[in-house]
PDB file of N, CA, C and O in Angstrom:
ATOM      1  N   TRP A   1      -9.195  -7.717  -2.637  1.00  0.00           N
ATOM      2  CA  TRP A   1      -9.339  -6.314  -2.917  1.00  0.00           C
ATOM      3  C   TRP A   1      -8.197  -5.853  -3.794  1.00  0.00           C
ATOM      4  O   TRP A   1      -7.189  -6.546  -3.931  1.00  0.00           O
ATOM      5  N   SER A   2      -8.355  -4.677  -4.393  1.00  0.00           N
ATOM      6  CA  SER A   2      -7.300  -4.101  -5.234  1.00  0.00           C
ATOM      7  C   SER A   2      -7.259  -2.596  -5.019  1.00  0.00           C
ATOM      8  O   SER A   2      -8.213  -2.002  -4.516  1.00  0.00           O
ATOM      9  N   MET A   3      -6.136  -1.984  -5.408  1.00  0.00           N
ATOM     10  CA  MET A   3      -5.940  -0.549  -5.232  1.00  0.00           C
ATOM     11  C   MET A   3      -5.287  -0.001  -6.482  1.00  0.00           C
ATOM     12  O   MET A   3      -4.272  -0.530  -6.935  1.00  0.00           O
ATOM     13  N   ARG A   4      -5.850   1.047  -7.043  1.00  0.00           N
ATOM     14  CA  ARG A   4      -5.236   1.722  -8.188  1.00  0.00           C
ATOM     15  C   ARG A   4      -4.573   3.002  -7.695  1.00  0.00           C
ATOM     16  O   ARG A   4      -5.164   3.783  -6.949  1.00  0.00           O
ATOM     17  N   PHE A   5      -3.339   3.195  -8.126  1.00  0.00           N
ATOM     18  CA  PHE A   5      -2.613   4.404  -7.774  1.00  0.00           C
ATOM     19  C   PHE A   5      -2.674   5.384  -8.934  1.00  0.00           C
ATOM     20  O   PHE A   5      -2.912   4.992 -10.077  1.00  0.00           O
ATOM     21  N   ASP A   6      -2.455   6.667  -8.634  1.00  0.00           N
ATOM     22  CA  ASP A   6      -2.376   7.669  -9.690  1.00  0.00           C
ATOM     23  C   ASP A   6      -1.205   7.351 -10.611  1.00  0.00           C
ATOM     24  O   ASP A   6      -0.293   6.611 -10.241  1.00  0.00           O
ATOM     25  N   MET A   7      -1.239   7.912 -11.808  1.00  0.00           N
ATOM     26  CA  MET A   7      -0.192   7.643 -12.803  1.00  0.00           C
ATOM     27  C   MET A   7       1.198   8.062 -12.309  1.00  0.00           C
ATOM     28  O   MET A   7       2.194   7.449 -12.693  1.00  0.00           O
ATOM     29  N   ASP A   8       1.279   9.092 -11.468  1.00  0.00           N
ATOM     30  CA  ASP A   8       2.580   9.581 -11.001  1.00  0.00           C
ATOM     31  C   ASP A   8       3.038   8.929  -9.696  1.00  0.00           C
ATOM     32  O   ASP A   8       4.037   9.353  -9.114  1.00  0.00           O
ATOM     33  N   GLU A   9       2.323   7.909  -9.231  1.00  0.00           N
ATOM     34  CA  GLU A   9       2.674   7.229  -7.984  1.00  0.00           C
ATOM     35  C   GLU A   9       2.910   5.749  -8.251  1.00  0.00           C
ATOM     36  O   GLU A   9       2.098   5.088  -8.899  1.00  0.00           O
ATOM     37  N   GLU A  10       4.018   5.239  -7.753  1.00  0.00           N
ATOM     38  CA  GLU A  10       4.303   3.812  -7.900  1.00  0.00           C
ATOM     39  C   GLU A  10       4.803   3.255  -6.578  1.00  0.00           C
ATOM     40  O   GLU A  10       5.380   3.976  -5.765  1.00  0.00           O
ATOM     41  N   VAL A  11       4.577   1.973  -6.373  1.00  0.00           N
ATOM     42  CA  VAL A  11       5.004   1.309  -5.142  1.00  0.00           C
ATOM     43  C   VAL A  11       6.502   1.063  -5.210  1.00  0.00           C
ATOM     44  O   VAL A  11       7.005   0.513  -6.190  1.00  0.00           O
ATOM     45  N   ARG A  12       7.210   1.470  -4.169  1.00  0.00           N
ATOM     46  CA  ARG A  12       8.665   1.298  -4.094  1.00  0.00           C
ATOM     47  C   ARG A  12       9.071   0.150  -3.178  1.00  0.00           C
ATOM     48  O   ARG A  12      10.099  -0.490  -3.396  1.00  0.00           O
ATOM     49  N   SER A  13       8.256  -0.110  -2.147  1.00  0.00           N
ATOM     50  CA  SER A  13       8.593  -1.159  -1.190  1.00  0.00           C
ATOM     51  C   SER A  13       7.309  -1.690  -0.560  1.00  0.00           C
ATOM     52  O   SER A  13       6.327  -0.962  -0.414  1.00  0.00           O
ATOM     53  N   VAL A  14       7.334  -2.984  -0.186  1.00  0.00           N
ATOM     54  CA  VAL A  14       6.163  -3.636   0.401  1.00  0.00           C
ATOM     55  C   VAL A  14       6.607  -4.416   1.632  1.00  0.00           C
ATOM     56  O   VAL A  14       7.671  -5.035   1.633  1.00  0.00           O
ATOM     57  N   ALA A  15       5.786  -4.383   2.681  1.00  0.00           N
ATOM     58  CA  ALA A  15       6.018  -5.191   3.880  1.00  0.00           C
ATOM     59  C   ALA A  15       4.724  -5.924   4.210  1.00  0.00           C
ATOM     60  O   ALA A  15       3.629  -5.388   4.035  1.00  0.00           O
ATOM     61  N   LEU A  16       4.866  -7.155   4.689  1.00  0.00           N
ATOM     62  CA  LEU A  16       3.706  -7.979   5.024  1.00  0.00           C
ATOM     63  C   LEU A  16       3.744  -8.347   6.493  1.00  0.00           C
ATOM     64  O   LEU A  16       4.808  -8.623   7.047  1.00  0.00           O
ATOM     65  N   GLY A  17       2.584  -8.350   7.116  1.00  0.00           N
ATOM     66  CA  GLY A  17       2.460  -8.778   8.499  1.00  0.00           C
ATOM     67  C   GLY A  17       1.235  -9.659   8.640  1.00  0.00           C
ATOM     68  O   GLY A  17       0.590 -10.002   7.650  1.00  0.00           O
ATOM     69  N   VAL A  18       0.920 -10.020   9.854  1.00  0.00           N
ATOM     70  CA  VAL A  18      -0.264 -10.838  10.101  1.00  0.00           C
ATOM     71  C   VAL A  18      -1.487  -9.917  10.026  1.00  0.00           C
ATOM     72  O   VAL A  18      -1.729  -9.119  10.932  1.00  0.00           O
ATOM     73  N   GLY A  19      -2.247 -10.037   8.946  1.00  0.00           N
ATOM     74  CA  GLY A  19      -3.459  -9.251   8.789  1.00  0.00           C
ATOM     75  C   GLY A  19      -3.287  -7.886   8.160  1.00  0.00           C
ATOM     76  O   GLY A  19      -4.249  -7.121   8.094  1.00  0.00           O
ATOM     77  N   TRP A  20      -2.083  -7.553   7.691  1.00  0.00           N
ATOM     78  CA  TRP A  20      -1.877  -6.249   7.077  1.00  0.00           C
ATOM     79  C   TRP A  20      -0.779  -6.285   6.021  1.00  0.00           C
ATOM     80  O   TRP A  20       0.069  -7.177   6.011  1.00  0.00           O
ATOM     81  N   ILE A  21      -0.815  -5.295   5.135  1.00  0.00           N
ATOM     82  CA  ILE A  21       0.213  -5.073   4.113  1.00  0.00           C
ATOM     83  C   ILE A  21       0.526  -3.585   4.125  1.00  0.00           C
ATOM     84  O   ILE A  21      -0.388  -2.764   4.207  1.00  0.00           O
ATOM     85  N   ALA A  22       1.795  -3.225   4.045  1.00  0.00           N
ATOM     86  CA  ALA A  22       2.198  -1.824   3.976  1.00  0.00           C
ATOM     87  C   ALA A  22       2.967  -1.596   2.681  1.00  0.00           C
ATOM     88  O   ALA A  22       3.744  -2.447   2.247  1.00  0.00           O
ATOM     89  N   ALA A  23       2.740  -0.439   2.074  1.00  0.00           N
ATOM     90  CA  ALA A  23       3.430  -0.088   0.838  1.00  0.00           C
ATOM     91  C   ALA A  23       3.944   1.341   0.946  1.00  0.00           C
ATOM     92  O   ALA A  23       3.205   2.245   1.335  1.00  0.00           O
ATOM     93  N   VAL A  24       5.209   1.541   0.602  1.00  0.00           N
ATOM     94  CA  VAL A  24       5.792   2.876   0.505  1.00  0.00           C
ATOM     95  C   VAL A  24       5.786   3.244  -0.969  1.00  0.00           C
ATOM     96  O   VAL A  24       6.195   2.451  -1.818  1.00  0.00           O
ATOM     97  N   THR A  25       5.317   4.459  -1.269  1.00  0.00           N
ATOM     98  CA  THR A  25       5.191   4.854  -2.669  1.00  0.00           C
ATOM     99  C   THR A  25       6.201   5.936  -3.040  1.00  0.00           C
ATOM    100  O   THR A  25       6.878   6.503  -2.182  1.00  0.00           O
ATOM    101  N   SER A  26       6.280   6.203  -4.329  1.00  0.00           N
ATOM    102  CA  SER A  26       7.206   7.203  -4.853  1.00  0.00           C
ATOM    103  C   SER A  26       6.853   8.619  -4.399  1.00  0.00           C
ATOM    104  O   SER A  26       7.685   9.520  -4.508  1.00  0.00           O
ATOM    105  N   LEU A  27       5.642   8.834  -3.895  1.00  0.00           N
ATOM    106  CA  LEU A  27       5.239  10.139  -3.365  1.00  0.00           C
ATOM    107  C   LEU A  27       5.465  10.229  -1.856  1.00  0.00           C
ATOM    108  O   LEU A  27       4.950  11.132  -1.197  1.00  0.00           O
ATOM    109  N   ASN A  28       6.246   9.274  -1.312  1.00  0.00           N
ATOM    110  CA  ASN A  28       6.603   9.216   0.110  1.00  0.00           C
ATOM    111  C   ASN A  28       5.404   8.995   1.027  1.00  0.00           C
ATOM    112  O   ASN A  28       5.387   9.474   2.160  1.00  0.00           O
ATOM    113  N   PHE A  29       4.403   8.268   0.535  1.00  0.00           N
ATOM    114  CA  PHE A  29       3.281   7.854   1.370  1.00  0.00           C
ATOM    115  C   PHE A  29       3.554   6.459   1.902  1.00  0.00           C
ATOM    116  O   PHE A  29       4.118   5.616   1.205  1.00  0.00           O
ATOM    117  N   LEU A  30       3.152   6.226   3.139  1.00  0.00           N
ATOM    118  CA  LEU A  30       3.137   4.884   3.703  1.00  0.00           C
ATOM    119  C   LEU A  30       1.679   4.474   3.758  1.00  0.00           C
ATOM    120  O   LEU A  30       0.911   4.996   4.567  1.00  0.00           O
ATOM    121  N   ARG A  31       1.298   3.547   2.906  1.00  0.00           N
ATOM    122  CA  ARG A  31      -0.092   3.100   2.834  1.00  0.00           C
ATOM    123  C   ARG A  31      -0.184   1.739   3.522  1.00  0.00           C
ATOM    124  O   ARG A  31       0.526   0.799   3.166  1.00  0.00           O
ATOM    125  N   ILE A  32      -1.062   1.653   4.503  1.00  0.00           N
ATOM    126  CA  ILE A  32      -1.241   0.414   5.256  1.00  0.00           C
ATOM    127  C   ILE A  32      -2.642  -0.109   4.980  1.00  0.00           C
ATOM    128  O   ILE A  32      -3.627   0.614   5.127  1.00  0.00           O
ATOM    129  N   PHE A  33      -2.720  -1.364   4.580  1.00  0.00           N
ATOM    130  CA  PHE A  33      -3.983  -2.004   4.244  1.00  0.00           C
ATOM    131  C   PHE A  33      -4.192  -3.195   5.169  1.00  0.00           C
ATOM    132  O   PHE A  33      -3.254  -3.937   5.462  1.00  0.00           O
ATOM    133  N   THR A  34      -5.431  -3.373   5.628  1.00  0.00           N
ATOM    134  CA  THR A  34      -5.754  -4.545   6.436  1.00  0.00           C
ATOM    135  C   THR A  34      -6.312  -5.634   5.534  1.00  0.00           C
ATOM    136  O   THR A  34      -6.704  -5.373   4.397  1.00  0.00           O
ATOM    137  N   GLU A  35      -6.343  -6.847   6.047  1.00  0.00           N
ATOM    138  CA  GLU A  35      -6.885  -7.949   5.247  1.00  0.00           C
ATOM    139  C   GLU A  35      -8.365  -7.750   4.946  1.00  0.00           C
ATOM    140  O   GLU A  35      -8.888  -8.348   4.005  1.00  0.00           O
ATOM    141  N   GLY A  36      -9.045  -6.922   5.729  1.00  0.00           N
ATOM    142  CA  GLY A  36     -10.447  -6.606   5.472  1.00  0.00           C
ATOM    143  C   GLY A  36     -10.635  -5.541   4.407  1.00  0.00           C
ATOM    144  O   GLY A  36     -11.761  -5.282   3.981  1.00  0.00           O
ATOM    145  N   GLY A  37      -9.531  -4.914   3.967  1.00  0.00           N
ATOM    146  CA  GLY A  37      -9.606  -3.937   2.897  1.00  0.00           C
ATOM    147  C   GLY A  37      -9.535  -2.487   3.332  1.00  0.00           C
ATOM    148  O   GLY A  37      -9.635  -1.595   2.490  1.00  0.00           O
ATOM    149  N   LEU A  38      -9.365  -2.221   4.629  1.00  0.00           N
ATOM    150  CA  LEU A  38      -9.252  -0.834   5.081  1.00  0.00           C
ATOM    151  C   LEU A  38      -7.887  -0.270   4.745  1.00  0.00           C
ATOM    152  O   LEU A  38      -6.880  -0.977   4.766  1.00  0.00           O
ATOM    153  N   GLN A  39      -7.871   1.020   4.435  1.00  0.00           N
ATOM    154  CA  GLN A  39      -6.598   1.698   4.183  1.00  0.00           C
ATOM    155  C   GLN A  39      -6.430   2.785   5.204  1.00  0.00           C
ATOM    156  O   GLN A  39      -5.424   3.495   5.190  1.00  0.00           O
TER     157      GLN A  39
END
């Protein structure tokens, strides 16, 4: 799967776990994605 962010949002940090990925963005969002593609 893939995710497109708005032009004014960029990923600042990424964390990986078993079955999930988390990304902190420049807009102070914590986005958590599962291996199945859920956000």
